[in-house]
Backbone as a printed PyTorch tensor [residue, N CA C, xyz], in Angstrom:
tensor([[[ 20.0590,  15.8760,  41.7220],
         [ 20.0580,  15.5930,  40.3080],
         [ 19.6550,  14.1350,  40.0500]],

        [[ 20.1630,  13.2250,  40.8480],
         [ 19.8320,  11.8120,  40.6740],
         [ 18.3490,  11.5790,  40.9530]],

        [[ 17.8230,  12.2200,  41.9960],
         [ 16.4010,  12.0200,  42.3030],
         [ 15.5210,  12.5830,  41.1960]],

        [[ 15.9230,  13.6930,  40.6050],
         [ 15.1730,  14.2530,  39.4880],
         [ 15.1910,  13.3170,  38.2900]],

        [[ 16.3300,  12.6950,  38.0480],
         [ 16.4520,  11.7430,  36.9500],
         [ 15.5980,  10.5060,  37.2080]],

        [[ 15.6220,  10.0270,  38.4320],
         [ 14.8120,   8.8550,  38.7880],
         [ 13.3230,   9.1890,  38.6730]],

        [[ 12.9390,  10.3830,  39.1320],
         [ 11.5450,  10.8070,  39.0020],
         [ 11.1250,  10.9100,  37.5370]],

        [[ 12.0260,  11.4190,  36.7070],
         [ 11.7360,  11.5270,  35.2810],
         [ 11.5580,  10.1510,  34.6530]],

        [[ 12.4490,   9.2360,  34.9630],
         [ 12.3780,   7.8870,  34.3830],
         [ 11.1320,   7.1610,  34.8610]],

        [[ 10.8300,   7.2310,  36.1510],
         [  9.6350,   6.5380,  36.6480],
         [  8.3600,   7.1780,  36.1090]],

        [[  8.3520,   8.5010,  35.9760],
         [  7.1900,   9.1790,  35.3990],
         [  6.9950,   8.7990,  33.9420]],

        [[  8.0970,   8.7360,  33.1880],
         [  8.0010,   8.3450,  31.7860],
         [  7.5570,   6.8870,  31.6650]],

        [[  8.0830,   6.0270,  32.5250],
         [  7.6770,   4.6200,  32.4940],
         [  6.1990,   4.4800,  32.8390]],

        [[  5.7410,   5.2460,  33.8190],
         [  4.3320,   5.1900,  34.1970],
         [  3.4430,   5.6710,  33.0520]],

        [[  3.8470,   6.7470,  32.3920],
         [  3.0740,   7.2480,  31.2550],
         [  3.0530,   6.2350,  30.1100]],

        [[  4.1780,   5.5540,  29.8780],
         [  4.2230,   4.5380,  28.8340],
         [  3.3090,   3.3680,  29.1670]],

        [[  3.3180,   2.9330,  30.4170],
         [  2.4430,   1.8310,  30.8270],
         [  0.9830,   2.2360,  30.6850]],

        [[  0.6510,   3.4590,  31.0910],
         [ -0.7250,   3.9200,  30.9520],
         [ -1.1410,   4.0250,  29.4870]],

        [[ -0.2090,   4.4540,  28.6240],
         [ -0.5100,   4.5220,  27.2000],
         [ -0.7650,   3.1280,  26.6420]],

        [[  0.0900,   2.1770,  26.9800],
         [ -0.0980,   0.8150,  26.4860],
         [ -1.3810,   0.1940,  27.0240]],

        [[ -1.7210,   0.4780,  28.2660],
         [ -2.9680,  -0.0480,  28.8200],
         [ -4.1850,   0.5830,  28.1600]],

        [[ -4.0650,   1.8400,  27.7600],
         [ -5.2070,   2.4810,  27.0990],
         [ -5.4360,   1.9200,  25.7030]],

        [[ -4.4290,   1.3040,  25.1080],
         [ -4.5870,   0.7090,  23.7840],
         [ -5.2010,  -0.6840,  23.8410]],

        [[ -5.1620,  -1.3300,  24.9860],
         [ -5.5900,  -2.7210,  25.0890],
         [ -7.0930,  -2.9680,  24.9980]],

        [[ -7.9320,  -2.2230,  25.7050],
         [ -9.3480,  -2.6140,  25.6850],
         [ -9.9860,  -2.3860,  24.3130]],

        [[-10.9120,  -3.2760,  23.9820],
         [-11.6360,  -3.1490,  22.7170],
         [-12.8440,  -2.2340,  22.9250]],

        [[-13.1730,  -1.5030,  21.8930],
         [-14.3010,  -0.5850,  21.9480],
         [-15.4810,  -1.2340,  21.2350]],

        [[-16.6080,  -1.3060,  21.9270],
         [-17.8270,  -1.8330,  21.3360],
         [-18.5510,  -0.6790,  20.6520]],

        [[-18.5690,  -0.6870,  19.3220],
         [-19.1440,   0.4270,  18.5810],
         [-20.6410,   0.5630,  18.7940]],

        [[-21.3050,  -0.5390,  19.1010],
         [-22.7560,  -0.4480,  19.3130],
         [-23.0900,   0.2560,  20.6240]],

        [[-22.1460,   0.3180,  21.5620],
         [-22.3930,   0.9760,  22.8400],
         [-22.1740,   2.4910,  22.7620]],

        [[-21.5360,   2.9650,  21.7020],
         [-21.2870,   4.3950,  21.5590],
         [-22.5740,   5.1180,  21.1910]],

        [[-22.7460,   6.3450,  21.6730],
         [-23.9780,   7.0830,  21.3720],
         [-24.0170,   7.6410,  19.9520]],

        [[-22.9490,   7.4600,  19.1830],
         [-22.9070,   7.9740,  17.8230],
         [-23.5050,   6.9500,  16.8640]],

        [[-24.2980,   7.4270,  15.9120],
         [-24.9090,   6.5400,  14.9290],
         [-24.2870,   6.8110,  13.5610]],

        [[-23.7940,   5.7580,  12.9300],
         [-23.2210,   5.8750,  11.6070],
         [-24.3490,   5.7400,  10.5810]],

        [[-24.3490,   6.5730,   9.5440],
         [-25.3710,   6.4370,   8.5100],
         [-25.3450,   5.0310,   7.8990]],

        [[-26.4990,   4.5320,   7.5140],
         [-26.6060,   3.1590,   7.0230],
         [-25.7930,   2.9560,   5.7510]],

        [[-25.7340,   3.9510,   4.8880],
         [-24.9450,   3.8330,   3.6580],
         [-23.4640,   3.6550,   3.9330]],

        [[-22.9570,   4.4120,   4.9220],
         [-21.5540,   4.2940,   5.3050],
         [-21.2940,   2.9290,   5.9310]],

        [[-22.1930,   2.4740,   6.7720],
         [-22.0320,   1.1700,   7.4080],
         [-22.0270,   0.0550,   6.3610]],

        [[-22.8980,   0.1610,   5.3530],
         [-22.9270,  -0.8400,   4.2860],
         [-21.6370,  -0.8160,   3.4730]],

        [[-21.1380,   0.3920,   3.1770],
         [-19.8970,   0.5130,   2.4030],
         [-18.7200,  -0.0600,   3.1810]],

        [[-18.6390,   0.2310,   4.4750],
         [-17.5540,  -0.3230,   5.2850],
         [-17.6640,  -1.8340,   5.3970]],

        [[-18.9010,  -2.3410,   5.4650],
         [-19.0890,  -3.7890,   5.5070],
         [-18.6100,  -4.4500,   4.2220]],

        [[-18.8820,  -3.8140,   3.0890],
         [-18.4240,  -4.3560,   1.8070],
         [-16.9080,  -4.2510,   1.6780]],

        [[-16.3440,  -3.1460,   2.1470],
         [-14.8930,  -2.9590,   2.1010],
         [-14.1780,  -3.9710,   2.9810]],

        [[-14.7990,  -4.3360,   4.0790],
         [-14.1870,  -5.2670,   5.0210],
         [-14.0140,  -6.6570,   4.4110]],

        [[-14.7750,  -6.9910,   3.3710],
         [-14.5940,  -8.2840,   2.6940],
         [-13.2430,  -8.3400,   1.9860]],

        [[-12.7630,  -7.2030,   1.4930],
         [-11.5230,  -7.1660,   0.7230],
         [-10.3330,  -6.7000,   1.5550]],

        [[-10.5630,  -5.7680,   2.4530],
         [ -9.5110,  -5.2160,   3.3110],
         [ -9.9700,  -5.4070,   4.7550]],

        [[ -9.2910,  -6.2900,   5.5100],
         [ -9.7110,  -6.5130,   6.9030],
         [ -9.3640,  -5.2950,   7.7680]],

        [[-10.3080,  -4.3660,   7.8670],
         [-10.0660,  -3.0970,   8.5400],
         [ -9.7050,  -3.3150,  10.0130]],

        [[-10.3770,  -4.2240,  10.6800],
         [-10.0810,  -4.4830,  12.0920],
         [ -8.6530,  -4.9550,  12.2970]],

        [[ -8.1980,  -5.8490,  11.4070],
         [ -6.8180,  -6.3270,  11.4960],
         [ -5.8260,  -5.2030,  11.2260]],

        [[ -6.1480,  -4.3450,  10.2570],
         [ -5.2590,  -3.2260,   9.9650],
         [ -5.1550,  -2.2680,  11.1480]],

        [[ -6.2640,  -2.0260,  11.8190],
         [ -6.2410,  -1.1460,  12.9900],
         [ -5.4270,  -1.7820,  14.1130]],

        [[ -5.5730,  -3.0930,  14.3170],
         [ -4.7780,  -3.7860,  15.3370],
         [ -3.2860,  -3.7030,  15.0230]],

        [[ -2.9250,  -3.9170,  13.7700],
         [ -1.5200,  -3.8370,  13.3660],
         [ -0.9940,  -2.4230,  13.5480]],

        [[ -1.7830,  -1.4270,  13.1840],
         [ -1.3600,  -0.0310,  13.3090],
         [ -1.1450,   0.3610,  14.7660]],

        [[ -2.0620,  -0.0160,  15.6510],
         [ -1.8920,   0.3420,  17.0620],
         [ -0.7010,  -0.3860,  17.6750]],

        [[ -0.4760,  -1.6380,  17.2860],
         [  0.6960,  -2.3600,  17.7790],
         [  1.9710,  -1.6930,  17.2880]],

        [[  1.9870,  -1.3150,  16.0200],
         [  3.1660,  -0.6820,  15.4490],
         [  3.4620,   0.6560,  16.1320]],

        [[  2.4310,   1.4600,  16.3550],
         [  2.6190,   2.7480,  17.0270],
         [  3.1370,   2.5370,  18.4480]],

        [[  2.5840,   1.5620,  19.1560],
         [  3.0540,   1.2710,  20.5090],
         [  4.5060,   0.8470,  20.5310]],

        [[  4.9050,   0.0140,  19.5780],
         [  6.3000,  -0.4210,  19.5210],
         [  7.2370,   0.7210,  19.1600]],

        [[  6.8220,   1.5770,  18.2400],
         [  7.6520,   2.7380,  17.8860],
         [  7.8090,   3.6590,  19.0860]],

        [[  6.7400,   3.8810,  19.8330],
         [  6.8390,   4.7100,  21.0350],
         [  7.7440,   4.0650,  22.0780]],

        [[  7.6340,   2.7530,  22.2550],
         [  8.4750,   2.0620,  23.2300],
         [  9.9500,   2.1510,  22.8430]],

        [[ 10.2580,   1.9990,  21.5560],
         [ 11.6500,   2.1040,  21.1020],
         [ 12.1670,   3.5240,  21.2990]],

        [[ 11.3480,   4.5270,  20.9940],
         [ 11.7840,   5.9090,  21.1780],
         [ 12.0230,   6.2260,  22.6470]],

        [[ 11.1760,   5.7350,  23.5260],
         [ 11.3860,   5.9630,  24.9640],
         [ 12.6640,   5.2560,  25.4110]],

        [[ 12.8980,   4.0540,  24.9320],
         [ 14.1170,   3.3280,  25.2960],
         [ 15.3560,   4.0640,  24.8070]],

        [[ 15.2900,   4.6500,  23.6100],
         [ 16.4330,   5.4100,  23.0940],
         [ 16.6890,   6.6630,  23.9280]],

        [[ 15.6250,   7.3340,  24.3510],
         [ 15.7890,   8.5260,  25.1970],
         [ 16.4090,   8.1410,  26.5320]],

        [[ 15.9280,   7.0620,  27.1250],
         [ 16.4830,   6.6020,  28.4020],
         [ 17.9480,   6.2290,  28.2230]],

        [[ 18.2950,   5.5650,  27.1230],
         [ 19.6830,   5.1970,  26.8670],
         [ 20.5590,   6.4340,  26.7330]],

        [[ 20.0750,   7.4560,  26.0410],
         [ 20.8560,   8.6910,  25.8880],
         [ 21.0280,   9.4010,  27.2230]],

        [[ 19.9790,   9.4230,  28.0280],
         [ 20.0770,  10.0630,  29.3410],
         [ 21.0870,   9.3190,  30.2050]],

        [[ 21.0340,   8.0130,  30.1960],
         [ 21.9710,   7.2170,  30.9880],
         [ 23.3940,   7.3940,  30.5000]],

        [[ 23.5820,   7.4490,  29.1720],
         [ 24.9350,   7.6190,  28.6510],
         [ 25.4880,   9.0060,  28.9570]],

        [[ 24.6360,  10.0440,  29.0230],
         [ 25.1410,  11.3690,  29.3570],
         [ 25.4220,  11.4680,  30.8570]],

        [[ 24.6960,  10.7140,  31.6870],
         [ 24.9570,  10.7290,  33.1230],
         [ 26.2630,  10.0170,  33.4350]],

        [[ 26.5820,   8.9620,  32.6850],
         [ 27.7960,   8.1930,  32.9240],
         [ 29.0530,   8.9530,  32.5520]],

        [[ 28.9590,   9.9410,  31.7110],
         [ 30.1410,  10.6980,  31.2780],
         [ 30.6180,  11.5300,  32.3740]]])
């Protein structure tokens, strides 16, 4: 039972680390094979003057990562507290 719990915790920690690492690299949109229509690109460029879309995406990904980290920590805490009983 203890080895299964340790395997679960290490597997969850590994998955969390891999998730956080997958959020880190920046994506170069010009390297993608997809082409955005020029009208959409112009509209997004104009919108970016008023709403910093890149900053919002960075804040959103950071927030999601932190929420996931807190939820994993809460699950680990509950598992540990049930094992201690």
